[in-house]
N, CA, C and O atoms as CSV, one atom per row, in Angstrom:
chain,resi,resn,atom,element,x,y,z
A,1,MET,N,N,0.838,-1.170,0.000
A,1,MET,CA,C,0.000,0.000,0.000
A,1,MET,C,C,0.883,1.234,0.000
A,1,MET,O,O,1.750,1.381,0.861
A,2,ALA,N,N,0.671,2.103,-0.943
A,2,ALA,CA,C,1.489,3.308,-1.061
A,2,ALA,C,C,1.013,4.369,-0.086
A,2,ALA,O,O,-0.186,4.538,0.136
A,3,THR,N,N,1.966,5.076,0.488
A,3,THR,CA,C,1.654,6.152,1.408
A,3,THR,C,C,1.595,7.457,0.626
A,3,THR,O,O,2.494,7.734,-0.168
A,4,PRO,N,N,0.571,8.252,0.829
A,4,PRO,CA,C,0.467,9.502,0.083
A,4,PRO,C,C,1.586,10.458,0.453
A,4,PRO,O,O,1.971,10.539,1.620
A,5,PRO,N,N,2.108,11.177,-0.518
A,5,PRO,CA,C,3.198,12.103,-0.206
A,5,PRO,C,C,2.692,13.292,0.601
A,5,PRO,O,O,1.635,13.852,0.312
A,6,SER,N,N,3.456,13.661,1.605
A,6,SER,CA,C,3.139,14.814,2.430
A,6,SER,C,C,4.376,15.173,3.223
A,6,SER,O,O,5.224,14.319,3.480
A,7,THR,N,N,4.480,16.410,3.606
A,7,THR,CA,C,5.614,16.821,4.424
A,7,THR,C,C,5.214,16.906,5.893
A,7,THR,O,O,6.040,17.265,6.732
A,8,GLU,N,N,3.949,16.579,6.223
A,8,GLU,CA,C,3.486,16.718,7.595
A,8,GLU,C,C,3.505,15.427,8.394
A,8,GLU,O,O,3.422,15.480,9.621
A,9,GLY,N,N,3.608,14.288,7.763
A,9,GLY,CA,C,3.472,13.039,8.482
A,9,GLY,C,C,4.706,12.170,8.418
A,9,GLY,O,O,5.496,12.231,7.475
A,10,ILE,N,N,4.848,11.350,9.465
A,10,ILE,CA,C,5.902,10.345,9.514
A,10,ILE,C,C,5.257,9.052,9.978
A,10,ILE,O,O,4.524,9.032,10.967
A,11,ILE,N,N,5.532,7.984,9.266
A,11,ILE,CA,C,4.986,6.682,9.607
A,11,ILE,C,C,6.139,5.724,9.851
A,11,ILE,O,O,7.027,5.588,9.010
A,12,THR,N,N,6.126,5.064,10.994
A,12,THR,CA,C,7.097,4.018,11.281
A,12,THR,C,C,6.321,2.788,11.722
A,12,THR,O,O,5.092,2.811,11.771
A,13,SER,N,N,7.030,1.722,12.042
A,13,SER,CA,C,6.359,0.524,12.529
A,13,SER,C,C,5.889,0.687,13.973
A,13,SER,O,O,5.140,-0.152,14.472
A,14,LYS,N,N,6.318,1.756,14.653
A,14,LYS,CA,C,5.948,1.977,16.049
A,14,LYS,C,C,4.873,3.041,16.229
A,14,LYS,O,O,4.086,2.960,17.172
A,15,TYR,N,N,4.821,4.025,15.356
A,15,TYR,CA,C,3.868,5.110,15.527
A,15,TYR,C,C,3.606,5.807,14.194
A,15,TYR,O,O,4.313,5.610,13.206
A,16,ILE,N,N,2.557,6.631,14.214
A,16,ILE,CA,C,2.229,7.507,13.094
A,16,ILE,C,C,2.152,8.913,13.654
A,16,ILE,O,O,1.434,9.161,14.623
A,17,LYS,N,N,2.882,9.828,13.055
A,17,LYS,CA,C,2.842,11.224,13.484
A,17,LYS,C,C,2.211,12.033,12.364
A,17,LYS,O,O,2.633,11.979,11.209
A,18,TRP,N,N,1.198,12.777,12.739
A,18,TRP,CA,C,0.553,13.653,11.774
A,18,TRP,C,C,0.383,15.016,12.440
A,18,TRP,O,O,-0.418,15.155,13.364
A,19,GLY,N,N,1.116,16.004,11.990
A,19,GLY,CA,C,1.116,17.299,12.663
A,19,GLY,C,C,1.746,17.152,14.028
A,19,GLY,O,O,2.872,16.669,14.148
A,20,ASP,N,N,1.034,17.564,15.056
A,20,ASP,CA,C,1.533,17.448,16.433
A,20,ASP,C,C,1.040,16.191,17.126
A,20,ASP,O,O,1.417,15.928,18.268
A,21,HIS,N,N,0.214,15.419,16.464
A,21,HIS,CA,C,-0.405,14.243,17.081
A,21,HIS,C,C,0.371,12.977,16.733
A,21,HIS,O,O,0.775,12.780,15.587
A,22,VAL,N,N,0.573,12.122,17.735
A,22,VAL,CA,C,1.261,10.848,17.537
A,22,VAL,C,C,0.341,9.721,17.977
A,22,VAL,O,O,-0.176,9.742,19.094
A,23,ASP,N,N,0.136,8.747,17.116
A,23,ASP,CA,C,-0.624,7.543,17.453
A,23,ASP,C,C,0.328,6.362,17.478
A,23,ASP,O,O,1.169,6.203,16.593
A,24,THR,N,N,0.183,5.542,18.498
A,24,THR,CA,C,0.935,4.298,18.554
A,24,THR,C,C,-0.041,3.142,18.442
A,24,THR,O,O,-1.250,3.324,18.588
A,25,ILE,N,N,0.479,1.966,18.186
A,25,ILE,CA,C,-0.370,0.779,18.112
A,25,ILE,C,C,-1.090,0.587,19.437
A,25,ILE,O,O,-2.269,0.235,19.464
A,26,GLU,N,N,-0.381,0.817,20.535
A,26,GLU,CA,C,-0.980,0.636,21.855
A,26,GLU,C,C,-2.123,1.613,22.101
A,26,GLU,O,O,-3.170,1.226,22.619
A,27,SER,N,N,-1.928,2.886,21.731
A,27,SER,CA,C,-2.976,3.876,21.984
A,27,SER,C,C,-4.215,3.610,21.138
A,27,SER,O,O,-5.339,3.773,21.613
A,28,VAL,N,N,-4.018,3.208,19.902
A,28,VAL,CA,C,-5.151,2.895,19.034
A,28,VAL,C,C,-5.860,1.639,19.538
A,28,VAL,O,O,-7.087,1.563,19.495
A,29,ASP,N,N,-5.097,0.657,20.013
A,29,ASP,CA,C,-5.686,-0.563,20.552
A,29,ASP,C,C,-6.539,-0.269,21.785
A,29,ASP,O,O,-7.644,-0.795,21.920
A,30,VAL,N,N,-6.027,0.570,22.680
A,30,VAL,CA,C,-6.786,0.956,23.874
A,30,VAL,C,C,-8.068,1.674,23.469
A,30,VAL,O,O,-9.141,1.397,24.006
A,31,LEU,N,N,-7.948,2.592,22.524
A,31,LEU,CA,C,-9.110,3.340,22.051
A,31,LEU,C,C,-10.197,2.410,21.530
A,31,LEU,O,O,-11.359,2.541,21.914
A,32,PHE,N,N,-9.833,1.480,20.665
A,32,PHE,CA,C,-10.822,0.575,20.085
A,32,PHE,C,C,-11.417,-0.370,21.121
A,32,PHE,O,O,-12.614,-0.654,21.077
A,33,LYS,N,N,-10.606,-0.859,22.051
A,33,LYS,CA,C,-11.133,-1.756,23.082
A,33,LYS,C,C,-12.141,-1.051,23.977
A,33,LYS,O,O,-13.211,-1.592,24.256
A,34,GLU,N,N,-11.808,0.145,24.423
A,34,GLU,CA,C,-12.705,0.891,25.310
A,34,GLU,C,C,-13.993,1.287,24.591
A,34,GLU,O,O,-15.083,1.160,25.149
A,35,GLN,N,N,-13.866,1.764,23.359
A,35,GLN,CA,C,-15.052,2.163,22.608
A,35,GLN,C,C,-15.925,0.954,22.287
A,35,GLN,O,O,-17.151,1.038,22.342
A,36,ARG,N,N,-15.302,-0.156,21.958
A,36,ARG,CA,C,-16.051,-1.386,21.669
A,36,ARG,C,C,-16.789,-1.873,22.920
A,36,ARG,O,O,-17.940,-2.299,22.833
A,37,ARG,N,N,-16.135,-1.812,24.073
A,37,ARG,CA,C,-16.764,-2.234,25.326
A,37,ARG,C,C,-18.000,-1.374,25.630
A,37,ARG,O,O,-19.056,-1.896,25.988
A,38,LEU,N,N,-17.856,-0.077,25.485
A,38,LEU,CA,C,-18.969,0.841,25.740
A,38,LEU,C,C,-20.111,0.598,24.750
A,38,LEU,O,O,-21.271,0.512,25.154
A,39,SER,N,N,-19.797,0.488,23.483
A,39,SER,CA,C,-20.830,0.301,22.456
A,39,SER,C,C,-21.553,-1.025,22.609
A,39,SER,O,O,-22.779,-1.075,22.513
A,40,PHE,N,N,-20.818,-2.091,22.844
A,40,PHE,CA,C,-21.464,-3.398,22.996
A,40,PHE,C,C,-22.314,-3.468,24.260
A,40,PHE,O,O,-23.363,-4.114,24.260
A,41,ALA,N,N,-21.883,-2.819,25.332
A,41,ALA,CA,C,-22.676,-2.816,26.563
A,41,ALA,C,C,-24.017,-2.129,26.330
A,41,ALA,O,O,-25.062,-2.667,26.695
A,42,TYR,N,N,-23.994,-0.961,25.733
A,42,TYR,CA,C,-25.240,-0.256,25.468
A,42,TYR,C,C,-26.077,-0.981,24.419
A,42,TYR,O,O,-27.305,-0.993,24.514
A,43,GLY,N,N,-25.442,-1.574,23.436
A,43,GLY,CA,C,-26.176,-2.353,22.438
A,43,GLY,C,C,-26.868,-3.553,23.046
A,43,GLY,O,O,-27.994,-3.879,22.670
A,44,ALA,N,N,-26.209,-4.213,23.980
A,44,ALA,CA,C,-26.808,-5.382,24.637
A,44,ALA,C,C,-28.012,-4.984,25.485
A,44,ALA,O,O,-29.029,-5.678,25.482
A,45,VAL,N,N,-27.906,-3.880,26.206
A,45,VAL,CA,C,-29.038,-3.410,27.010
A,45,VAL,C,C,-30.206,-3.037,26.105
A,45,VAL,O,O,-31.349,-3.402,26.381
A,46,PHE,N,N,-29.923,-2.311,25.027
A,46,PHE,CA,C,-30.970,-1.945,24.075
A,46,PHE,C,C,-31.653,-3.184,23.506
A,46,PHE,O,O,-32.881,-3.246,23.451
A,47,PHE,N,N,-30.876,-4.158,23.089
A,47,PHE,CA,C,-31.415,-5.385,22.512
A,47,PHE,C,C,-32.268,-6.132,23.527
A,47,PHE,O,O,-33.360,-6.593,23.194
A,48,ALA,N,N,-31.788,-6.257,24.754
A,48,ALA,CA,C,-32.526,-6.996,25.787
A,48,ALA,C,C,-33.857,-6.324,26.117
A,48,ALA,O,O,-34.885,-6.994,26.219
A,49,VAL,N,N,-33.838,-5.017,26.281
A,49,VAL,CA,C,-35.077,-4.306,26.612
A,49,VAL,C,C,-36.054,-4.363,25.444
A,49,VAL,O,O,-37.246,-4.594,25.648
A,50,THR,N,N,-35.570,-4.156,24.235
A,50,THR,CA,C,-36.441,-4.198,23.057
A,50,THR,C,C,-37.031,-5.589,22.852
A,50,THR,O,O,-38.205,-5.721,22.507
A,51,LEU,N,N,-36.240,-6.608,23.059
A,51,LEU,CA,C,-36.717,-7.982,22.900
A,51,LEU,C,C,-37.675,-8.384,24.021
A,51,LEU,O,O,-38.536,-9.241,23.822
A,52,SER,N,N,-37.532,-7.777,25.185
A,52,SER,CA,C,-38.383,-8.165,26.319
A,52,SER,C,C,-39.849,-7.791,26.113
A,52,SER,O,O,-40.735,-8.461,26.644
A,53,MET,N,N,-40.114,-6.744,25.358
A,53,MET,CA,C,-41.515,-6.333,25.176
A,53,MET,C,C,-42.361,-7.373,24.441
A,53,MET,O,O,-43.410,-7.755,24.959
A,54,PRO,N,N,-41.959,-7.847,23.268
A,54,PRO,CA,C,-42.771,-8.894,22.646
A,54,PRO,C,C,-42.700,-10.215,23.424
A,54,PRO,O,O,-43.659,-10.987,23.420
A,55,LEU,N,N,-41.582,-10.474,24.084
A,55,LEU,CA,C,-41.461,-11.699,24.869
A,55,LEU,C,C,-42.453,-11.695,26.041
A,55,LEU,O,O,-43.091,-12.710,26.320
A,56,LEU,N,N,-42.579,-10.564,26.717
A,56,LEU,CA,C,-43.551,-10.453,27.807
A,56,LEU,C,C,-44.981,-10.633,27.292
A,56,LEU,O,O,-45.824,-11.207,27.981
A,57,THR,N,N,-45.246,-10.149,26.099
A,57,THR,CA,C,-46.582,-10.293,25.514
A,57,THR,C,C,-46.916,-11.759,25.273
A,57,THR,O,O,-48.055,-12.181,25.474
A,58,VAL,N,N,-45.942,-12.521,24.851
A,58,VAL,CA,C,-46.163,-13.941,24.581
A,58,VAL,C,C,-46.243,-14.743,25.879
A,58,VAL,O,O,-47.073,-15.645,25.996
A,59,VAL,N,N,-45.401,-14.427,26.844
A,59,VAL,CA,C,-45.281,-15.230,28.058
A,59,VAL,C,C,-46.363,-14.924,29.088
A,59,VAL,O,O,-46.949,-15.852,29.646
A,60,TRP,N,N,-46.644,-13.657,29.356
A,60,TRP,CA,C,-47.589,-13.289,30.411
A,60,TRP,C,C,-48.800,-12.571,29.834
A,60,TRP,O,O,-48.700,-11.499,29.237
A,61,GLU,N,N,-49.929,-13.198,30.036
A,61,GLU,CA,C,-51.172,-12.628,29.522
A,61,GLU,C,C,-51.507,-11.313,30.209
A,61,GLU,O,O,-52.016,-10.400,29.559
A,62,TRP,N,N,-51.238,-11.193,31.495
A,62,TRP,CA,C,-51.559,-9.959,32.217
A,62,TRP,C,C,-50.864,-8.737,31.619
A,62,TRP,O,O,-51.350,-7.615,31.756
A,63,TRP,N,N,-49.739,-8.954,30.962
A,63,TRP,CA,C,-48.950,-7.863,30.369
A,63,TRP,C,C,-49.767,-7.073,29.343
A,63,TRP,O,O,-49.634,-5.853,29.253
A,64,TRP,N,N,-50.593,-7.751,28.586
A,64,TRP,CA,C,-51.362,-7.072,27.558
A,64,TRP,C,C,-52.865,-7.059,27.822
A,64,TRP,O,O,-53.612,-6.407,27.091
A,65,LYS,N,N,-53.324,-7.776,28.865
A,65,LYS,CA,C,-54.757,-7.901,29.102
A,65,LYS,C,C,-55.267,-7.083,30.290
A,65,LYS,O,O,-56.391,-6.584,30.246
A,66,THR,N,N,-54.485,-6.938,31.326
A,66,THR,CA,C,-54.926,-6.273,32.554
A,66,THR,C,C,-54.765,-4.763,32.439
A,66,THR,O,O,-53.691,-4.268,32.099
A,67,GLU,N,N,-55.845,-4.035,32.726
A,67,GLU,CA,C,-55.795,-2.580,32.706
A,67,GLU,C,C,-55.115,-2.072,33.975
A,67,GLU,O,O,-55.396,-2.543,35.077
A,68,ILE,N,N,-54.221,-1.107,33.800
A,68,ILE,CA,C,-53.486,-0.554,34.935
A,68,ILE,C,C,-54.036,0.818,35.307
A,68,ILE,O,O,-54.317,1.080,36.476
A,69,TRP,N,N,-54.187,1.684,34.328
A,69,TRP,CA,C,-54.614,3.054,34.590
A,69,TRP,C,C,-55.383,3.590,33.393
A,69,TRP,O,O,-54.848,3.641,32.286
A,70,GLY,N,N,-56.626,3.987,33.600
A,70,GLY,CA,C,-57.442,4.595,32.554
A,70,GLY,C,C,-57.642,3.731,31.329
A,70,GLY,O,O,-57.754,4.255,30.220
A,71,GLY,N,N,-57.689,2.451,31.495
A,71,GLY,CA,C,-57.875,1.554,30.368
A,71,GLY,C,C,-56.569,1.137,29.685
A,71,GLY,O,O,-56.593,0.324,28.761
A,72,PHE,N,N,-55.439,1.680,30.124
A,72,PHE,CA,C,-54.148,1.330,29.535
A,72,PHE,C,C,-53.601,0.064,30.176
A,72,PHE,O,O,-53.668,-0.108,31.393
A,73,THR,N,N,-53.068,-0.803,29.362
A,73,THR,CA,C,-52.414,-2.006,29.872
A,73,THR,C,C,-50.938,-1.696,30.117
A,73,THR,O,O,-50.431,-0.668,29.667
A,74,ALA,N,N,-50.265,-2.573,30.819
A,74,ALA,CA,C,-48.824,-2.394,31.066
A,74,ALA,C,C,-48.063,-2.353,29.747
A,74,ALA,O,O,-47.161,-1.534,29.575
A,75,ASN,N,N,-48.420,-3.224,28.826
A,75,ASN,CA,C,-47.765,-3.272,27.525
A,75,ASN,C,C,-47.904,-1.936,26.799
A,75,ASN,O,O,-46.925,-1.402,26.276
A,76,TYR,N,N,-49.119,-1.402,26.770
A,76,TYR,CA,C,-49.349,-0.145,26.067
A,76,TYR,C,C,-48.578,1.000,26.716
A,76,TYR,O,O,-47.970,1.806,26.011
A,77,LEU,N,N,-48.593,1.086,28.032
A,77,LEU,CA,C,-47.861,2.153,28.718
A,77,LEU,C,C,-46.359,2.070,28.455
A,77,LEU,O,O,-45.709,3.088,28.220
A,78,VAL,N,N,-45.822,0.879,28.496
A,78,VAL,CA,C,-44.385,0.718,28.267
A,78,VAL,C,C,-44.030,1.060,26.824
A,78,VAL,O,O,-43.090,1.816,26.577
A,79,VAL,N,N,-44.773,0.508,25.876
A,79,VAL,CA,C,-44.440,0.725,24.465
A,79,VAL,C,C,-44.700,2.169,24.044
A,79,VAL,O,O,-43.917,2.731,23.278
A,80,SER,N,N,-45.774,2.776,24.524
A,80,SER,CA,C,-46.116,4.117,24.058
A,80,SER,C,C,-45.405,5.237,24.810
A,80,SER,O,O,-45.265,6.334,24.268
A,81,LEU,N,N,-44.958,5.002,26.021
A,81,LEU,CA,C,-44.360,6.086,26.796
A,81,LEU,C,C,-42.999,5.721,27.394
A,81,LEU,O,O,-41.999,6.379,27.108
A,82,LEU,N,N,-42.964,4.706,28.198
A,82,LEU,CA,C,-41.740,4.386,28.932
A,82,LEU,C,C,-40.580,3.965,28.031
A,82,LEU,O,O,-39.421,4.240,28.342
A,83,TYR,N,N,-40.886,3.308,26.931
A,83,TYR,CA,C,-39.822,2.874,26.018
A,83,TYR,C,C,-39.089,4.082,25.440
A,83,TYR,O,O,-37.863,4.056,25.324
A,84,TYR,N,N,-39.809,5.127,25.079
A,84,TYR,CA,C,-39.170,6.322,24.526
A,84,TYR,C,C,-38.368,7.067,25.586
A,84,TYR,O,O,-37.305,7.618,25.297
A,85,ILE,N,N,-38.872,7.083,26.796
A,85,ILE,CA,C,-38.101,7.674,27.892
A,85,ILE,C,C,-36.814,6.875,28.103
A,85,ILE,O,O,-35.742,7.447,28.303
A,86,PHE,N,N,-36.932,5.562,28.057
A,86,PHE,CA,C,-35.752,4.696,28.175
A,86,PHE,C,C,-34.746,4.996,27.056
A,86,PHE,O,O,-33.552,5.132,27.323
A,87,LEU,N,N,-35.214,5.099,25.815
A,87,LEU,CA,C,-34.310,5.350,24.682
A,87,LEU,C,C,-33.600,6.696,24.809
A,87,LEU,O,O,-32.393,6.780,24.579
A,88,TRP,N,N,-34.328,7.740,25.169
A,88,TRP,CA,C,-33.704,9.050,25.334
A,88,TRP,C,C,-32.707,9.054,26.496
A,88,TRP,O,O,-31.639,9.658,26.399
A,89,THR,N,N,-33.052,8.392,27.571
A,89,THR,CA,C,-32.139,8.299,28.716
A,89,THR,C,C,-30.887,7.524,28.340
A,89,THR,O,O,-29.773,7.910,28.693
A,90,MET,N,N,-31.079,6.442,27.630
A,90,MET,CA,C,-29.940,5.628,27.204
A,90,MET,C,C,-29.041,6.421,26.247
A,90,MET,O,O,-27.816,6.355,26.356
A,91,ALA,N,N,-29.628,7.157,25.326
A,91,ALA,CA,C,-28.842,7.969,24.392
A,91,ALA,C,C,-28.072,9.061,25.135
A,91,ALA,O,O,-26.907,9.318,24.832
A,92,TRP,N,N,-28.716,9.694,26.098
A,92,TRP,CA,C,-28.063,10.760,26.847
A,92,TRP,C,C,-26.896,10.210,27.670
A,92,TRP,O,O,-25.806,10.783,27.664
A,93,THR,N,N,-27.125,9.094,28.382
A,93,THR,CA,C,-26.050,8.528,29.200
A,93,THR,C,C,-24.914,8.000,28.330
A,93,THR,O,O,-23.745,8.119,28.696
A,94,TYR,N,N,-25.254,7.414,27.171
A,94,TYR,CA,C,-24.198,6.949,26.257
A,94,TYR,C,C,-23.359,8.131,25.788
A,94,TYR,O,O,-22.131,8.057,25.758
A,95,SER,N,N,-24.019,9.209,25.427
A,95,SER,CA,C,-23.308,10.395,24.963
A,95,SER,C,C,-22.369,10.933,26.034
A,95,SER,O,O,-21.226,11.282,25.736
A,96,LYS,N,N,-22.835,11.003,27.269
A,96,LYS,CA,C,-21.996,11.497,28.364
A,96,LYS,C,C,-20.825,10.566,28.628
A,96,LYS,O,O,-19.699,11.023,28.825
A,97,ARG,N,N,-21.080,9.272,28.634
A,97,ARG,CA,C,-19.991,8.313,28.881
A,97,ARG,C,C,-18.989,8.311,27.733
A,97,ARG,O,O,-17.785,8.197,27.963
A,98,ALA,N,N,-19.475,8.437,26.501
A,98,ALA,CA,C,-18.577,8.474,25.350
A,98,ALA,C,C,-17.711,9.736,25.377
A,98,ALA,O,O,-16.527,9.683,25.045
A,99,ASP,N,N,-18.298,10.866,25.769
A,99,ASP,CA,C,-17.510,12.097,25.896
A,99,ASP,C,C,-16.441,11.952,26.965
A,99,ASP,O,O,-15.303,12.381,26.774
A,100,LYS,N,N,-16.805,11.345,28.097
A,100,LYS,CA,C,-15.839,11.121,29.169
A,100,LYS,C,C,-14.726,10.180,28.697
A,100,LYS,O,O,-13.553,10.395,29.003
A,101,LEU,N,N,-15.100,9.141,27.955
A,101,LEU,CA,C,-14.120,8.208,27.413
A,101,LEU,C,C,-13.184,8.922,26.436
A,101,LEU,O,O,-11.975,8.692,26.457
A,102,ASP,N,N,-13.731,9.779,25.587
A,102,ASP,CA,C,-12.899,10.530,24.650
A,102,ASP,C,C,-11.900,11.420,25.383
A,102,ASP,O,O,-10.740,11.517,24.983
A,103,ALA,N,N,-12.348,12.061,26.446
A,103,ALA,CA,C,-11.442,12.926,27.213
A,103,ALA,C,C,-10.325,12.105,27.860
A,103,ALA,O,O,-9.163,12.510,27.851
A,104,THR,N,N,-10.684,10.962,28.414
A,104,THR,CA,C,-9.695,10.082,29.041
A,104,THR,C,C,-8.683,9.585,28.013
A,104,THR,O,O,-7.478,9.584,28.263
A,105,LEU,N,N,-9.183,9.165,26.860
A,105,LEU,CA,C,-8.292,8.655,25.824
A,105,LEU,C,C,-7.435,9.767,25.226
A,105,LEU,O,O,-6.303,9.517,24.812
A,106,ALA,N,N,-7.958,10.985,25.177
A,106,ALA,CA,C,-7.153,12.112,24.703
A,106,ALA,C,C,-5.990,12.375,25.654
A,106,ALA,O,O,-4.882,12.694,25.223
A,107,GLU,N,N,-6.254,12.239,26.955
A,107,GLU,CA,C,-5.174,12.389,27.930
A,107,GLU,C,C,-4.113,11.310,27.748
A,107,GLU,O,O,-2.916,11.590,27.812
A,108,LYS,N,N,-4.564,10.065,27.519
A,108,LYS,CA,C,-3.612,8.971,27.281
A,108,LYS,C,C,-2.807,9.227,26.013
A,108,LYS,O,O,-1.598,8.997,25.988
A,109,ALA,N,N,-3.471,9.701,24.960
A,109,ALA,CA,C,-2.773,9.993,23.705
A,109,ALA,C,C,-1.760,11.107,23.897
A,109,ALA,O,O,-0.670,11.067,23.326
A,110,GLU,N,N,-2.118,12.102,24.699
A,110,GLU,CA,C,-1.195,13.195,24.984
A,110,GLU,C,C,0.038,12.683,25.730
A,110,GLU,O,O,1.157,13.116,25.457
A,111,LYS,N,N,-0.170,11.768,26.665
A,111,LYS,CA,C,0.947,11.178,27.404
A,111,LYS,C,C,1.843,10.372,26.461
A,111,LYS,O,O,3.069,10.455,26.537
A,112,ILE,N,N,1.221,9.595,25.573
A,112,ILE,CA,C,1.998,8.806,24.610
A,112,ILE,C,C,2.775,9.725,23.680
A,112,ILE,O,O,3.933,9.456,23.361
A,113,THR,N,N,2.133,10.820,23.240
A,113,THR,CA,C,2.816,11.790,22.393
A,113,THR,C,C,4.028,12.364,23.114
A,113,THR,O,O,5.103,12.496,22.529
A,114,HIS,N,N,3.850,12.702,24.388
A,114,HIS,CA,C,4.952,13.240,25.179
A,114,HIS,C,C,6.060,12.205,25.352
A,114,HIS,O,O,7.241,12.535,25.247
A,115,ASP,N,N,5.679,10.945,25.619
A,115,ASP,CA,C,6.663,9.890,25.841
A,115,ASP,C,C,7.462,9.564,24.580
A,115,ASP,O,O,8.625,9.172,24.673
A,116,THR,N,N,6.859,9.721,23.412
A,116,THR,CA,C,7.555,9.382,22.167
A,116,THR,C,C,8.129,10.610,21.469
A,116,THR,O,O,8.654,10.501,20.361
A,117,ALA,N,N,8.034,11.778,22.103
A,117,ALA,CA,C,8.465,13.032,21.473
A,117,ALA,C,C,9.938,12.999,21.073
A,117,ALA,O,O,10.283,13.452,19.981
A,118,ASP,N,N,10.806,12.478,21.926
A,118,ASP,CA,C,12.235,12.450,21.597
A,118,ASP,C,C,12.502,11.590,20.371
A,118,ASP,O,O,13.253,11.983,19.479
A,119,GLU,N,N,11.885,10.415,20.332
A,119,GLU,CA,C,12.080,9.529,19.188
A,119,GLU,C,C,11.549,10.160,17.902
A,119,GLU,O,O,12.173,10.062,16.846
A,120,VAL,N,N,10.398,10.806,18.007
A,120,VAL,CA,C,9.803,11.460,16.841
A,120,VAL,C,C,10.690,12.606,16.374
A,120,VAL,O,O,10.929,12.753,15.175
A,121,SER,N,N,11.177,13.413,17.298
A,121,SER,CA,C,12.042,14.539,16.939
A,121,SER,C,C,13.307,14.055,16.248
A,121,SER,O,O,13.738,14.635,15.252
A,122,HIS,N,N,13.901,12.991,16.779
A,122,HIS,CA,C,15.118,12.443,16.168
A,122,HIS,C,C,14.842,11.972,14.746
A,122,HIS,O,O,15.625,12.247,13.837
A,123,LEU,N,N,13.743,11.270,14.550
A,123,LEU,CA,C,13.408,10.775,13.221
A,123,LEU,C,C,13.110,11.925,12.270
A,123,LEU,O,O,13.492,11.870,11.101
A,124,GLU,N,N,12.438,12.958,12.745
A,124,GLU,CA,C,12.158,14.122,11.901
A,124,GLU,C,C,13.449,14.805,11.470
A,124,GLU,O,O,13.579,15.238,10.325
A,125,GLU,N,N,14.401,14.901,12.392
A,125,GLU,CA,C,15.673,15.540,12.065
A,125,GLU,C,C,16.448,14.737,11.040
A,125,GLU,O,O,17.034,15.304,10.118
A,126,THR,N,N,16.456,13.416,11.194
A,126,THR,CA,C,17.243,12.587,10.281
A,126,THR,C,C,16.574,12.415,8.925
A,126,THR,O,O,17.258,12.210,7.922
A,127,THR,N,N,15.249,12.494,8.879
A,127,THR,CA,C,14.568,12.295,7.598
A,127,THR,C,C,14.050,13.584,6.995
A,127,THR,O,O,13.648,13.609,5.831
A,128,GLY,N,N,14.055,14.646,7.766
A,128,GLY,CA,C,13.513,15.909,7.282
A,128,GLY,C,C,11.997,15.904,7.214
A,128,GLY,O,O,11.400,16.832,6.668
A,129,GLY,N,N,11.362,14.865,7.764
A,129,GLY,CA,C,9.909,14.779,7.758
A,129,GLY,C,C,9.321,14.429,6.409
A,129,GLY,O,O,8.105,14.484,6.229
A,130,HIS,N,N,10.192,14.060,5.432
A,130,HIS,CA,C,9.697,13.806,4.081
A,130,HIS,C,C,9.608,12.331,3.725
A,130,HIS,O,O,9.037,11.983,2.691
A,131,THR,N,N,10.149,11.476,4.540
A,131,THR,CA,C,10.130,10.059,4.212
A,131,THR,C,C,9.181,9.304,5.136
A,131,THR,O,O,8.776,9.812,6.181
A,132,TYR,N,N,8.846,8.125,4.746
A,132,TYR,CA,C,7.903,7.286,5.495
A,132,TYR,C,C,8.527,5.927,5.748
A,132,TYR,O,O,8.101,4.932,5.161
A,133,PRO,N,N,9.539,5.867,6.621
A,133,PRO,CA,C,10.157,4.556,6.874
A,133,PRO,C,C,9.184,3.613,7.561
A,133,PRO,O,O,8.446,4.025,8.457
A,134,THR,N,N,9.176,2.375,7.158
A,134,THR,CA,C,8.276,1.406,7.753
A,134,THR,C,C,9.049,0.258,8.394
A,134,THR,O,O,8.444,-0.712,8.851
A,135,ASP,N,N,10.362,0.351,8.434
A,135,ASP,CA,C,11.161,-0.738,8.999
A,135,ASP,C,C,11.482,-0.522,10.468
A,135,ASP,O,O,12.275,-1.266,11.045
A,136,GLY,N,N,10.859,0.516,11.095
A,136,GLY,CA,C,11.101,0.753,12.516
A,136,GLY,C,C,12.291,1.638,12.787
A,136,GLY,O,O,12.606,1.887,13.950
A,137,SER,N,N,12.968,2.126,11.764
A,137,SER,CA,C,14.138,2.965,11.997
A,137,SER,C,C,13.759,4.420,12.131
A,137,SER,O,O,14.628,5.268,12.332
């Protein structure tokens, strides 16, 4: 795979530097693992709650037959009102947790950038920032 020509980036087998930002394999791996964990957790809760509504209808007759308030059954109240409240709450909490995760990962990336700064500076000086060595040198 050919690397596009640019004077702003350096790619090695250990990191990628683009402008002032440095990504390492470790930092990208942490990012994907944490984001995947958060996304799958919320996806599983969404799937379980969504699947529970028709399952309750099949399993328990009282769920769709017994009136709770003003002629509304539990099924109708949950599907018409509570489910949307659940979805908005879930979206809001996911957004807040994802923002917090992004801030945490940005701090980790900043630390990695700081830790690899000497190596990056040395490589920039020796290559002039114009080459893209991939052999780790």
